[in-house]
N, C-alpha and C positions, 0 to 999 in steps of 0.2 A: 632705725634705719629701714629702707624700702625692703620688703622680702619678695620672693617669688610669688605671682599670683595664679591661682587655679580654679577654675571653672567645674562645675558638674551640670551634666545634661540630667535634672531630676525627674525623669521617667523614660519609661520604655513600652513598647507597643501595646504590651499585656497587664498593665498595671491594673488592678482589680477596679471594675466600676461600681465601687461601694461609697461613692461621694465623700471618701476619706482622705484623698491625698492632698489637701491643702492643710488638713490638721496634722498628716503625717510629716510633711514639710515643715510644720511650726514645732512638732514634737523634736525631729532630728536636728534642728538648726545648731544648736550649740554642739552637739557631738560631730557634724560636719565641719564646724568650725574649728573643733580640737582637732580633727585630723588633717588640717590644712587648706581645706575649701573656702574660698572666700567671696565666691559667687556660684549662683545657680541660674541656669537657664531652664525655665518651666514651661510645660505645655499650654496649648491656646486656651485662653481663660475665658472665652466667649460662647455662647450659647451653639451648640451645634444641632444636627438634625434629629439625634435622639440622645439619651443619657449613657449610651454605650459607647457612643463616638468619640474618638480621641480629641475632637476639637478640630480637625481641617475639614470636614464636613460642614462649613460654619454657615449659621443662619442668621442669627442676629449679632452684630457686633455690639450692641448696645447693652445687652442683657449678659452680665458675668455671674448669673446664677442667684436673680433676683426675681425673675418673674415666671408666672405657669404658663410655659410654653414649650411645644413639643414634649409634653406629656410629662413634664419635670420642671420644678424649680432649679435645683441645683445642676450643674453639669456632672460629668463623670467624674470630676475631681472635688467637688463641693459647692458651698455656697459663695456669694458674692463676700458676706461679711466673713468667712472662714478665710477666704482668700485674701483680704486685705489685714487680717489678723496674722495670717502667715508670713506676710510681706513685712509687716512692721517687726514680727520676731526676728526674722532674718537680718534686718538691718539692724536692730539692737544687738545682734550678735556679731554684726560686723561682717555680714554678708552683702554682698550686692545681688538684686534680682533683675534678669533679664525676662521679658515676658515674650513669647512666642506669636508673632502677629502673622495672621493669614489674609492677605489683600487681593488674591488673585481671583476668586470666585466666590460664589453663593451658591447655596444649596438647600432644598427643604422649603421652595417658595409656596406660599399661602393660596395662590391661585393661578390658573393658567391664563394666557392669551392668545389671541391669533395673531401672528405675523409674518411677514415673507423672509425667507433664508434663500440661500442657495447651498447644495451640498459640495463639500470638498473632500479630496482625496485625504484620507488620514496620515499617508505617507508622504503627501506634498499638499500643504495646506494653500497652497497658492495656487493649484490646480483646481479648478471649479468643474464637477461631474454631474452637474445638472442644470437647468435653467430655473431662475427665480419660480418659487411656490410657497404657499402656506403651509405654517404646520401650528399645531397646538403646544406651547412650550409652557413649563412652570418658569415663570420669569416675574412674576408679581409679589411683590413682598409688602406687607402692610403691618404684620407684626401684631396682631389683635391682642395676643395677650400682654402687651408694653404700652399700647398704644401710642401717645407723642413724646412719652416721658423721656428726658435725655436729647431725645432729637425726633424732628417732625418728618425727614426724609423718607418717603417711600421708593421702592426701586421697582421699574418696570422694564418692559422688553428694550425701549430705548437707552438704558443705563449699561446696557451689554452687548458684546458684538458678535457672541457665539453661545450655541448650547448643545446638547447631545442628545436630545429626546424629543420624539414628536407622540404626544399624548394623542392626538388623533388617529394615528395610524398605528400606536403602540410599536415604534420604530427607533432605533438608535442609529444614530452616525454623527460624523461632525459637521455642524449646520452653521454656516456664518450669516450672521442677520445683516439682510439688507435695509438700507436706510440712506439719509442725506449724511454725510460726513462718515459713514458706516466703512468698517475695513478693518482687518487685524491691525493692531499697533506695532509700528515699526520699533526699533530698538529693542528687540527683544533676541533671543536664541534662536540661530536660523535652522537648527535641526528640522527635520520633516518642512523644509521650507520656510516655516515661521512657526515658531514654537509658542505665540502668544498663547494660543488655546490650550488648555490642559485637560479641565474637567468641569462638570457641573455648568452653570450659568457663568459665563467668563467675563467679567468686569472691563468697561471700556474706560481706559483712561485717557482717550480722545476727548471723551466728554466733560466739559469744563464743570458741570454740576458735580459730577462723579469724583473729581479732583477735589473740589471745593469742600464734599462731604468726607471724604477720605481723609484729608488735613485737620478737617474738625474732630473726626473720631479720634485720630491719633494723639491730638491735644488734649482731649478729654480722657482719654486712657490713661495716660501719664499722670495727669492731675488726680484722677479717682484713686489711682493705685500707688502713687508714689514711688513708682518701681526707677531703675537705675539704669533701665535700657532697654533696648528691643532685640530680638531675633528675627529676621525677616525670612517668611517663609517662601520658596520658589520662585527668587527674584529674577530668574533667567527668562520667567515667563511674563513679566510684568515690565511696561515700558522702563527702561531704563533712565530716562529723564524724569519720570516721575518720583522712582526712587532717590533720585539726587533731590529733586523739590522735597521730597517728604523727610530726608536725612536733616536737610539745611533747617526746616521749618521744625523740627522737633529740636534741634539743637538750638534755636534761636528762644524758643519756648522754655527748655529746659536748662539751657547753658551747655557748653563743650564738654563739659564732664558726661554728659549724657551718651552713653555708650551703644552703639550699633552694630551689629554683625549679620552678614547675609548669608543665606543657603543659595550658592549658584553652583549648583551641581554639574559642574563641566571640569574634568581633568585636565583639561587644556590650559596650561598656563599662559598662553598667548591670549585666548580669550578671556581669562581673569584681568589680566593686564589690563585690556581694552575696557572691561568692565568699571575697573576701578579709575582707570583714566576719565570715563564717562561721568561718573559719579565724585570726581575731585578726592577720591580718598576719603571721604567722609565717613565710609563703614568699612569693617574689616570682613574677610570672607573665610568660610570653613576651606582648610586645605585638602579639597576632595582628591587631589593627585597623589598627595601622602597617603591618603587612605588606601587607594589602590596598589599603591607600591607595597605598603604594609600587608594588605591580603594577598597579594603577587608571592611576596617573602613566605607566607605561612602556606601557599600551596606548593611552593617549590622546593621546599626542605633544603638541603645543602647543594642543589643545583642553582640557587639563586644567589649572586654575587651580592653581599651584603655591602661592597664598596658602592655602589650605586643606589641605594636604598632612597636617598635624598633627591636623585636624579631628575629634574624636570617637574620640581614641587615647588608650590606658592613659598613654603617656608626658606627655600633655598632661594629663591630670585625677589621675594618682598617678605622679608621675615618681618616686618613692622606692620603687616595686615594680615598675617597668616594666624588663624585659629586652627589649632592642631587637634586632631581626634583620631580615634583607633577604631570605635564603630559607634553607631546610633541606632534610631529607631527604625530609620528605614534600611539599613544593612544587616539588621539584625536577620536570625534565621526565619525563612517563608515570608519576607516581607518584601515591599516593590522593588529595593534595590539590592536583595540580598548579596552580599559580599563580605560574609563574616570572617574576621580574621580568627585563624584557626588556634584553639586551645594550648597549643605547645608553645605557639609565638606570643601568644597575648600579652604578659608579663615583659618580654622582650621589646614588643611593639610600644609599651606604657614608658619605658626606661627611654627609648627613643623621642618621646614627645615631653616627659616631664623633667629629664635630667639634662637636657641641653640648652644653650643660651637663649635660642630663637623660638617665636612661636609662642600663643597663648593656649595652653592646654585644656583639654575637657576630657573628664573623667565620665564615662557613661554610668548611667544607674543601673544598666543591666549587666555590664561588667563588673559592677561593685557589689550590687545587692542580688542579682541575678535576675533570669527571665521566667516570667510564669507563660501560661498558655498551652497550646497541644504540645509544644515540643521544649519542656522546661531546660534552663541552662544554670547550673550553679555559679553563684557568685565568686569574685576572686578578692574579697575584701580584705584578707588578709594580708595578702601579697601586693596589693595596691595601696593600703596605709602603709608599707613598710617602703614604696617609691614614694609616696605622699611626704612621708617623715624625710626622706634623704633630700627630695627637692625643697623642703620647708628648711632645712637645718644646714645642707650640706652643698647642694648645687649652685654655687656661686662663684664668681670671677671669669678668667680667661679660660678660653676654652682649646685646648689641643688635640685634634683628631690623629689618630693612629688606623685610617682605614686604607689598609696595607695588605690585606690578605681578602679573598672572596668569601672566605668561611667564618673568619674571626675578626672582628673590629672592635677598636674600643676607642674612648676619648678620656680626657681628663679635664676637671674642672679644677682652678688652681687656687681657689678661694679668695677672701677678701680680709684684710687686717681688721676692721671693723668688725667682723664676725668671728670669732675666737673658735678653731675646730671645723670651719668650712673649707669646701675642697674635697673631691672624689675621684675615682677612676672608676670607669665603668667598662664592663667586657661583654661582648655578647659571640655567641656562636651559633651557626645552624648546622655544625657537623659534631665531631667527635670532641671529647674533652680538650680543652686548650688552654693558652695562656697569652697574655700581652704584656711586653716589657715596656713599661712607660715611665715617663718623667714627670715627678710630682713637685719637685722643688727641695734644692739641698737644704732649705728650712726646716723640713721635715725630717731630715736625718734622724734616724732612730726611732721614730714613731710606730707605732704598731697599729695596723688597720684590720679590720674585719669586714665581712661579707654582710652588708645591711638587710640584704635579701633574706639570709640565713639558708641561702641553698649549698652554702660550704661553711666548714668550722675552721678553716686555716687562720692562723694569726700572721700578717705578712709583715715583716720589719723593714721599713723603708731605708736603703744603703746610705752610706754617708756621701756617696754622689748624687742623691736626691732619686734614684731610680728605684725601681722593683718590678718583679715579674708578677702579675696578676692571673690568677687562674680561674678557670670557669668550666660548669661542668657542659657536657655535650647537650646540645639543643637548647641552652639555657641563658640566663644573666645573671651576673653579679655586680655588686655596686660596693665598690672597697672605700672606706672613709675610717676617721676615727669612730671609737663607738659613741653611740648617744648617750649623753648623761640622763641622770633621772628625770631632772627637770623637761629636757627636749624629748625624751620618749614619751613623757606624760600629756604635754600639751605645747603646741607651737605658741612663740611670743605673738603679741598682739600686732596687726598691722591692718593700714586703713585698707577697705575695700576698693578693687580696681572700678572703674567707671569709663574713663574716657581714654581713646587712643589704644595703643598696643601695651598689654599690661603683663605679658607672659614672664619677661627676665628681669631682672633686677639692675643690670648695669650694661 
């Protein structure tokens, strides 16, 4: 039968720049599958401005670690051959692979050009603060290390609509490129008046040659890698009509099973709904609103009303399109969108995405294996593994919520007949030690349930009426269920990997 599916974001910001990450993925794939992970989102695979760049400073979209460019053949993560081998190993293990795709900008141009711009107010990009003038900008991409292999397309300033550096005067700013049919793309986020421009040389999706080239590249990439889907970066900065066109073309090329999730970093559910309407619900979105609710809960301690944890979140309003996560590479400490869910609440947060009916949950590499860099954070693999086992074997069936106390909430998954032993009761508190009386079913009478997290050692007997009192330690979470038998604890049963549509829940 169909099992719950779970994604892992297989990188964090400070993964070692040792060129070994694709080998690491290939080596760990069987282990991830055994833990209950059946899809991975991998970092950008294209050549960036240098071998230390995480891939978001993208230079050459057709160089996957194949050509000697920017002082290196491989990317931060390894070579093209190692990447292809890692994806093949994942697929062999039954793990779908979603490739991070960066289409908003280009960086590290090969030559400068002189062209006309107007400077705009960084806080209101629709407001011009200069007359037209010439700058010398880094906008010419000729790819001398690759030549015309894979693509003969060369980029120049006509293919961009903005940049941030004038080499002539060694000056930074937000410079909108002037010319025929030039201007910021519409159908983008309206923060700062118009948020088409984010950084570097901003790709102009009004330009027909650009649209054609990016569609060609999208088709080439999936054929080359044989991946299962894409994660689209920074889509609130890209013409939403192009995102719709791109998603439709990738599905036409690879079939409706090709999965696409977008990073639309806006916690406003109304804005998410408008975006999903624009793209005809062809892609899913990360639930940024839920992330911020989890972050607020971790900051608020017992002053946060846990009954409101899902208020105004995507998983509440659009459960079939919500990809839920606790943290990621941008929200981790010292990064651009730092909003790190506190250590004390981390496993409670994971229970809220892994053990409920709705959402396609993502486990963050940094939470699982830990974070390196200037401020290391220890991973929580053991605790998350226990949550993953509970998700894979127990978190099935109808869901009954007991969100009836501001500091102690719970829910029950009633289980499925075709999955003997399935069903669980989850209790979370952000206050003192507590308990929740919940109904798990009269057919459970006499069963003895344990806390699969290991936080408590009690043995809870289900009453003849199907009710029981389920305790929880202060500021903690407990997952009550029948004990996992030896086979369940050792390795999950086989399940086909997710590829298309909402794949988070089983029922």
